C-alpha positions in Angstrom: 6.2 20.9 -35.2 6.5 23.5 -37.8 9.5 23.8 -39.7 10.7 25.9 -42.8 12.2 24.1 -45.8 13.7 27.2 -47.7 10.6 29.2 -48.6 8.2 26.5 -47.9 6.3 26.0 -44.6 6.6 22.2 -43.2 4.1 21.0 -40.7 5.3 17.6 -39.2 2.7 15.5 -37.7 3.8 13.0 -35.4 0.8 11.9 -32.9 -2.2 10.0 -33.9 -4.3 13.0 -32.6 -2.7 15.3 -35.2 -2.9 12.7 -37.8 -6.5 12.3 -37.2 -7.1 16.1 -37.6 -5.1 16.4 -40.6 -6.1 13.1 -42.4 -9.8 12.9 -41.4 -11.5 15.9 -39.8 -9.5 18.4 -42.0 -8.9 16.0 -44.8 -10.9 18.4 -47.4 -8.3 21.1 -46.5 -5.1 18.9 -46.6 -5.7 16.5 -49.5 -3.8 18.5 -52.2 -0.2 17.5 -53.1 2.5 19.9 -53.2 4.6 20.3 -56.7 7.7 18.1 -57.0 10.0 18.1 -59.8 10.9 14.3 -59.5 7.0 13.5 -59.8 7.0 15.9 -63.0 9.8 13.9 -64.4 8.8 10.3 -63.7 4.8 10.9 -64.0 4.8 13.0 -67.2 3.7 16.4 -65.4 2.1 14.7 -62.1 -0.6 13.4 -64.4 -0.7 10.0 -62.1 -3.0 9.3 -59.1 -0.3 9.6 -56.5 1.0 13.1 -57.1 -1.8 15.0 -59.3 -3.3 17.8 -57.5 -6.6 17.3 -55.9 -9.4 18.1 -58.1 -11.6 16.9 -60.6 -9.0 15.0 -62.9 -7.6 13.4 -59.8 -11.1 12.3 -58.9 -11.5 10.7 -62.3 -8.3 8.9 -62.8 -8.4 7.4 -59.1 -12.0 6.1 -59.9 -10.5 4.4 -62.8 -7.7 2.8 -61.0 -9.9 1.7 -58.0 -12.7 0.6 -60.2 -10.9 -1.4 -62.8 -7.8 -2.7 -60.8 -8.1 -2.4 -57.1 -11.7 -3.2 -56.4 -12.4 -6.4 -54.4 -14.0 -8.0 -57.5 -11.1 -7.3 -59.7 -8.3 -8.1 -57.2 -10.2 -11.6 -56.7 -10.1 -12.0 -60.5 -6.2 -12.0 -60.2 -6.2 -14.9 -57.9 -4.9 -17.4 -60.4 -1.9 -15.1 -61.3 -1.0 -14.7 -57.6 -1.0 -18.5 -56.8 0.7 -19.7 -60.2 3.5 -17.2 -59.4 3.7 -18.2 -56.0 4.2 -21.9 -57.0 6.9 -20.8 -59.4 8.5 -19.3 -56.4 8.4 -22.2 -54.3 10.1 -24.5 -56.9 12.7 -22.1 -57.4 13.4 -22.3 -53.7 13.2 -26.1 -53.7 15.6 -26.4 -56.6 18.2 -24.7 -54.9 17.7 -26.8 -51.8 18.5 -30.0 -54.4 21.8 -28.7 -55.2 24.6 -30.8 -54.2 26.0 -27.9 -52.3 23.6 -26.2 -50.2 23.9 -22.5 -50.7 21.8 -19.7 -49.1 18.7 -18.4 -50.9 18.8 -14.7 -51.6 15.3 -13.7 -50.4 15.4 -10.2 -51.2 16.0 -11.1 -54.9 13.4 -13.9 -54.8 10.7 -11.8 -53.3 11.4 -8.9 -55.7 11.0 -11.2 -58.5 7.6 -12.9 -57.3 6.0 -9.4 -56.5 7.5 -8.0 -59.8 5.8 -10.8 -61.7 2.5 -10.6 -60.0 2.2 -7.0 -60.5 3.5 -7.4 -64.3 0.8 -10.0 -65.2 -1.9 -7.9 -63.4 -1.2 -4.7 -65.0 0.6 -5.4 -68.5 -0.3 -9.1 -69.1 3.0 -10.8 -68.8 6.4 -10.9 -67.0 9.4 -8.6 -67.8 12.9 -9.2 -66.7 15.2 -7.2 -64.3 16.7 -4.9 -66.9 13.7 -3.8 -68.5 11.8 -2.9 -65.4 12.9 -3.6 -61.8 16.4 -1.8 -62.1 15.0 1.3 -63.5 12.1 1.3 -60.9 14.6 0.8 -58.0 16.4 4.1 -59.3 12.9 5.9 -59.4 12.5 4.8 -55.8 15.9 6.2 -55.0 15.4 9.2 -56.6 12.0 9.8 -55.3 13.5 9.9 -51.7 16.2 12.4 -52.4 15.6 16.0 -51.4 15.5 18.4 -54.3 16.8 21.9 -53.2 14.7 23.8 -56.0 11.5 22.3 -54.7 12.1 24.5 -51.5 14.2 27.2 -52.9 13.2 27.7 -56.1 16.0 30.2 -57.5 18.5 27.4 -56.7 16.5 24.7 -58.9 19.8 25.0 -61.2 21.7 22.9 -58.8 19.4 19.8 -59.6 21.1 20.0 -62.8 24.7 20.8 -61.8 24.8 17.9 -59.3 23.3 15.4 -62.0 20.2 14.6 -60.1 18.0 15.8 -62.8 20.1 14.0 -65.4 19.8 10.7 -63.4 16.3 11.1 -63.3 15.6 12.0 -66.8 17.6 9.0 -68.1 15.7 6.6 -66.0 12.5 8.2 -66.7 13.2 7.7 -70.6 14.1 3.9 -70.0 10.8 3.6 -68.2 8.9 5.6 -71.1 10.4 3.8 -73.9 9.3 0.5 -72.1 5.9 1.6 -71.6 5.7 2.7 -75.2 6.5 -0.8 -76.3 3.8 -2.3 -73.7 1.2 -0.1 -74.9 2.0 -0.7 -78.9 1.9 -4.4 -78.1 -1.4 -4.3 -76.6 -2.9 -2.1 -79.3 -1.6 -4.6 -81.6 -3.1 -7.6 -80.1 -6.3 -5.6 -79.8 -6.1 -5.1 -83.5 -6.3 -8.8 -84.2 -8.9 -9.3 -81.6 -12.6 -8.9 -82.9 -14.0 -9.1 -79.6 -12.0 -6.6 -78.1 -14.9 -5.4 -75.8 -15.3 -8.9 -74.0 -14.9 -9.7 -70.5 -13.1 -7.2 -68.8 -12.4 -9.5 -65.8 -9.8 -11.5 -68.4 -7.9 -8.1 -69.0 -4.8 -6.7 -67.8 -5.1 -3.0 -66.8 -3.7 -1.8 -70.0 -6.3 -3.5 -71.9 -8.9 -1.8 -69.6 -7.4 1.7 -70.2 -7.4 1.1 -74.0 -11.1 0.2 -73.6 -11.8 3.2 -71.7 -10.0 5.4 -74.4 -11.9 3.7 -77.0 -15.5 4.3 -75.5 -14.7 7.6 -73.8 -17.9 7.1 -72.1 -16.9 6.7 -68.5 -14.9 10.0 -68.2 -15.1 13.6 -69.2 -12.0 13.9 -70.6 -9.8 11.8 -73.2 -7.3 9.3 -71.8 -4.4 9.8 -74.0 -1.4 7.5 -74.0 0.6 9.9 -71.5 -2.1 9.5 -69.0 -2.2 5.7 -69.6 1.6 5.6 -69.0 1.3 7.7 -65.9 -1.5 5.4 -64.2 0.4 2.1 -65.3 3.8 3.5 -63.7 1.7 4.3 -60.7 0.6 0.6 -60.4 4.0 -0.6 -60.5 5.5 2.1 -58.0 2.9 1.5 -55.4 2.3 -2.3 -56.1 6.1 -3.7 -56.2 8.6 -1.8 -54.3 6.3 -1.4 -51.0 5.1 -5.1 -51.2 8.7 -6.2 -51.5 9.6 -4.1 -48.4 6.8 -5.7 -46.0 7.8 -9.2 -47.3 11.6 -8.5 -46.7 11.2 -7.2 -43.4 8.7 -10.0 -42.6 11.3 -12.7 -43.2 14.2 -10.7 -41.4 12.1 -10.4 -38.1 11.0 -14.1 -38.3 14.6 -15.2 -38.6 15.6 -12.9 -35.7 12.7 -14.3 -33.4 12.7 -18.1 -34.1 9.5 -18.4 -31.6 7.6 -16.4 -33.8 8.6 -18.2 -36.8 7.7 -21.4 -35.2 4.3 -20.1 -34.0 3.5 -19.1 -37.5 4.7 -22.3 -39.1 2.3 -24.2 -36.7 -0.3 -22.1 -37.6 0.2 -22.4 -41.4 0.7 -26.1 -41.2 -2.2 -26.8 -39.3 -4.5 -25.2 -41.6 -3.0 -26.6 -44.9 -2.8 -30.2 -43.3 -1.0 -32.5 -45.9 -1.4 -30.2 -49.0 1.6 -28.7 -50.4 0.3 -25.4 -51.1 -1.6 -22.7 -49.1 -4.4 -21.2 -51.1 -6.2 -17.9 -50.6 -9.3 -19.6 -49.0 -6.7 -20.9 -46.3 -5.6 -17.2 -45.3 -9.1 -16.6 -44.0 -8.1 -19.0 -41.0 -4.8 -17.7 -40.0 -5.1 -14.9 -37.5 -1.5 -14.9 -36.4 -0.3 -14.6 -39.8 -2.4 -11.6 -40.2 -1.0 -10.4 -36.7 2.6 -11.0 -38.0 2.3 -8.7 -41.1 0.4 -6.0 -39.0 3.3 -6.0 -36.6 5.7 -5.5 -39.6 3.6 -3.0 -41.0 3.8 -1.3 -37.5 7.6 -1.7 -36.8 8.7 -1.3 -40.8 6.1 0.8 -42.6 7.1 0.8 -45.9 7.0 4.7 -46.2 7.8 6.0 -42.8 6.9 9.4 -44.0 3.8 9.4 -46.0 3.7 11.5 -49.2 3.5 15.0 -48.5 0.3 16.8 -48.4 -0.6 20.6 -48.8 -2.9 22.6 -47.3 -5.5 24.5 -49.5 -6.9 27.0 -47.4 -6.1 28.4 -43.9 -6.9 25.8 -41.1 -6.8 25.5 -37.3 -5.1 22.1 -36.3 -5.2 21.3 -32.6 -5.7 25.0 -31.9 -2.6 26.2 -34.0 -3.2 28.5 -37.2 -2.0 26.6 -40.2 -1.6 28.7 -43.4 -2.6 27.7 -46.7 0.2 26.3 -49.0 1.7 24.7 -45.7 3.1 21.2 -46.6 2.4 18.5 -44.2 4.8 15.5 -43.4 2.8 12.6 -41.5 5.5 10.5 -39.5 3.9 7.1 -39.6 6.9 5.5 -38.1 7.1 7.8 -35.1 3.1 7.2 -34.5 3.4 3.6 -34.8 6.1 3.3 -32.5 4.8 5.8 -29.8 5.0 4.6 -26.3 1.7 6.6 -25.7 -0.2 4.1 -27.8 2.0 0.8 -27.8 3.4 -1.3 -24.9 7.3 -2.1 -25.7 6.9 -0.4 -29.1 10.1 -1.1 -30.5 9.8 -5.1 -29.7 8.5 -7.5 -32.6 5.2 -8.9 -30.8 2.7 -10.0 -33.1 0.6 -11.1 -30.1 -0.3 -7.7 -29.3 -2.9 -7.8 -32.5 -4.5 -11.1 -31.5 -6.9 -9.2 -29.1 -6.8 -6.0 -30.7 -9.5 -4.4 -32.9 -6.8 -1.9 -34.4 -6.7 -2.3 -38.3 -4.5 -0.7 -41.0 -7.4 0.5 -43.3 -6.9 4.3 -42.1 -9.5 4.2 -39.5 -7.2 3.6 -36.4 -4.7 6.6 -36.5 -2.1 4.8 -34.2 -1.5 2.7 -37.3 -1.3 4.2 -40.6 1.1 2.6 -43.0 -1.2 3.1 -46.1 -2.1 6.6 -45.0 -5.7 7.8 -44.6 -8.6 9.9 -46.2 -8.9 10.7 -49.6 -5.1 10.5 -50.4 -4.8 7.1 -48.7 -3.6 4.3 -50.6 -6.3 2.4 -52.5 -4.6 -0.7 -52.9 -4.7 -2.2 -49.4 -6.7 -5.4 -50.5 -4.2 -6.0 -53.4 -0.9 -5.6 -51.3 -2.2 -7.4 -48.2 -3.2 -10.8 -50.2 0.1 -10.8 -51.9 1.8 -10.2 -48.5 -0.4 -13.2 -46.9 -0.1 -15.6 -49.7 3.9 -15.3 -50.4 4.8 -15.3 -46.6 2.2 -18.4 -45.6 3.8 -20.5 -48.5 7.4 -19.7 -47.7 6.8 -20.6 -44.1 4.8 -23.5 -45.0 7.1 -25.3 -47.3 10.6 -24.7 -45.7 12.5 -24.4 -42.5 14.7 -21.5 -42.7 17.9 -20.5 -40.8 20.5 -17.9 -41.0 24.1 -18.9 -42.4 27.1 -18.5 -40.1 29.9 -16.1 -40.2 29.5 -12.6 -41.9 26.0 -13.6 -43.7 24.6 -14.3 -40.4 25.7 -10.8 -39.3 24.4 -9.1 -42.4 21.0 -11.2 -41.9 20.6 -9.7 -38.3 21.7 -6.3 -39.4 18.6 -4.0 -39.7 20.2 -1.0 -41.1 17.9 0.7 -43.7 18.3 2.2 -47.1 17.3 5.9 -48.2 14.5 6.5 -50.5 10.7 6.8 -50.7 10.3 3.1 -49.5 12.7 1.8 -47.0 14.2 -1.7 -47.4 16.9 -3.5 -45.9 20.5 -2.2 -46.6 22.0 -5.5 -47.2 20.3 -8.5 -49.1 18.7 -11.0 -46.9 20.2 -14.5 -47.1 18.9 -17.5 -45.6 19.2 -21.2 -46.0 16.3 -23.2 -46.6 15.6 -27.1 -46.1 12.1 -28.4 -47.7 9.4 -29.4 -45.3 7.8 -32.2 -47.3 
C-alpha cells in the first residue's frame, strides 16, 4: 500500500512476500534510514547505528558494536553478569514472599530493573538507578513513537516547538547526555590509574572498549570522539533494555492468562533443573518448550510492531510496482506475524506451533521478523534471547504465580497497549508469588 505522509511517499509492507522483496532481494536499495528530528536530538545528529544513513560510516560503527559487544564470544563473556543479576532478582521475589502480609509483586518493575541492571553492567560496568537512566529512557521511547509533523511537512516544523514536543525531547536528551558524560569521565579516570589498560578485552565493558579503540585508532578510518561514543552507548541502552522488558512482560502476561501453558513450561524447567535452585545457561539448551514460548510471544507481541522505517536510495520495482527513490518503507511486522495466510489461529497464544516448526526469528523466515532482517536487522538477537530465556526460566522454576483478585485481576488480564516505539502493557503487571522450594 502506498500512502503519502505530507510530502513523503510511504510504502506500507504487510505481507511476508513483500517483506522478503524489501528486506532481502532489494535490501541494497532499501537499507537507508530516513531523517528524523527525534533521532537527531537523542543520538547526536543520528551518529548511532540504528539511525545513521547507510554508508561507510554506518558500516564502521556497526562493525564495532557487533564485534565488541554483540558477537557470540562477547555475549558469552557476560554470562556471570546475567546469572548474578537473575539471582538477585529471584532473592527480591523470595523476600516479598516472606513478608507477613503477602503482597502482589510488580513484575513490570522487577523485570525492568533486571534488564536495566544487566545492560548497565555489560555496557558501562555497573548498575544505575531509575532516576538516572530508566525514567529518561522511558521518556525517550515514548517520544520516539510520537509523530513529528515536521518530518513529513518541513514548513510545519515550527509546530514541534510550539506544542512542546521538541522541548521535552531536548530536556530528556540533556539529562541523558549529562549522565553519559559522567560515565565516560569515570571510565577515563579509571583507565588513567590502570597501568594495563590494554589488557584482556573480555573483562571490559563497552565503554572501556570504545576508549581503547579511540586510543589506538587502528581499527577504524575515522576518530571515535566522545559524541560518537555516547551515541553508540545510547544505542545499546535503547535496544537492549526496553525491548527485552517488553518481551518478558508480555511473556508473563500470557502465561498468567494461560495456566496450562505455564504448567507445561514449569514442568519442563523443573525437569531439567532437578533439585538445583537456579537455572544456568547450559540448562537453556535442553528447554525446547521455553524457546517455543518466547517465539510465540515475539510473534503475538513483537516489541516493535512497526519496524524502524527504511528509505529507498534509488528507483526500484517491488512485486511489479514502481517505487521511486526517496520512498520511505514501514514494515508491519505484527500484521505479518498474525496473518492467517501463514498462521493457524493467528491471534491465539499457542507455543506448541513452534515445537515442530523450523521457522526462526533471525530474519530468514519472513513470516516472523520481530528483529527485522537484512543489513538493518537487529544485531543483538543473541544478547536479547539469552536474557529472555534465563530470566523467564528462573521466574517460572522458583515460584508459583497467580493473579490477584478484584481490580488487580482485571488489570493483569487486560492486554491494552501503550504507544511508543516499543509497545508495553498499559497497566503494570501484578501477580502473587509463592516459592516452589
